[in-house]
N, C-alpha and C positions, 0 to 999 in steps of 0.2 A: 496716569501713573506710568512710570518708565518700566519697560520690560526688557530684560537681557536676552530673552529668547525670541521675541518678536522682531520683525524687521521694520525699517523706516525708509520712506522715500518721499520725494517732493510730490505735492499734489499736482494734478494736471491743470493746464490753463493758467499757469503763473506767468507774469511778465517780470523778467529779471534783468537788471542793469548794474553790472559791477562798475564801481567808481574807485579803482585802485589808488589813484592819486590822493584820495581823501580817506583811504582805508575803510570804505563802506561799500555795501551792496544794497541796492534798492530792489524791493520785491513788491509787486502789485498783485493783489488777489482780486480778480474781477468777479468771482462768484460771491464774495463778500467784500465789496469795493472798499479797499483801504491800501495805502502805500506805507510800507514798512522800511525803515532805515536800519540795516543790520550792521552792528559794529564788527570788528575783526573776529572776535570770538564767536559771535552768532553766525557770521558768514562762514567760518570754518565748519561749524555744525551743519549748516545748510548744505555745504558741499559734500560733507560726509554722508548725508542722508540720500544715498544712492541705491538703496535696497539692502544694505548690510544690516546685520543683527545688532541689537542693543549692546551685546557684549563686545562686538567688533567696534562699535561706535565709542564705547568707553575706552578701549585699548588705544585706538588711534588718537582720540582727543587727549587722553592723558599723556601720551607720548609727545604730541605736538605742543602741549602747554608746559611740559617739563616742570611740574610742581610736585614736591615731595610730600606735601601735607594732606593729600587726598581731596583738596578743595576743588580741583579741576573737574572731577567726576560729579560732584554735587552741582557745580555750575552747569555741566552738560545736562543733567536731569532737568534742571529748571528751564533751560533753553528749549529742550525737546518738548516739555509739557506746554510751554507757551506757544511754540510753533504748532503743535497739534490743536490747541484751543483756537488759534487764529486761522487755521486752515492752510498753513504753509506746508506742512508735511502730514503724512498719514502713516499709521501703523498697520502692518498686515502680518498674517501668520506665514512662516516659511513653508515652502512647498514640500 
């Protein structure tokens, strides 16, 4: 479940290979061996998960996506939940 007050960061031990000419980023999770291919939207979320709060994630993602119908934030929540489940990012309480 997405939290606006908690913070999000990439998990340690990831292997990341941006492939900008194909608009994808490859992420390998060695602790749970799997290779993920992130599309442009997921790649943006991955980059934004640098320790910022859920509220800051929503604001930055919404601004980048420039959608007026609110669907960008819903998409963000789904991507964050999937990343957490797959061990790509982790949630932590702010200090």
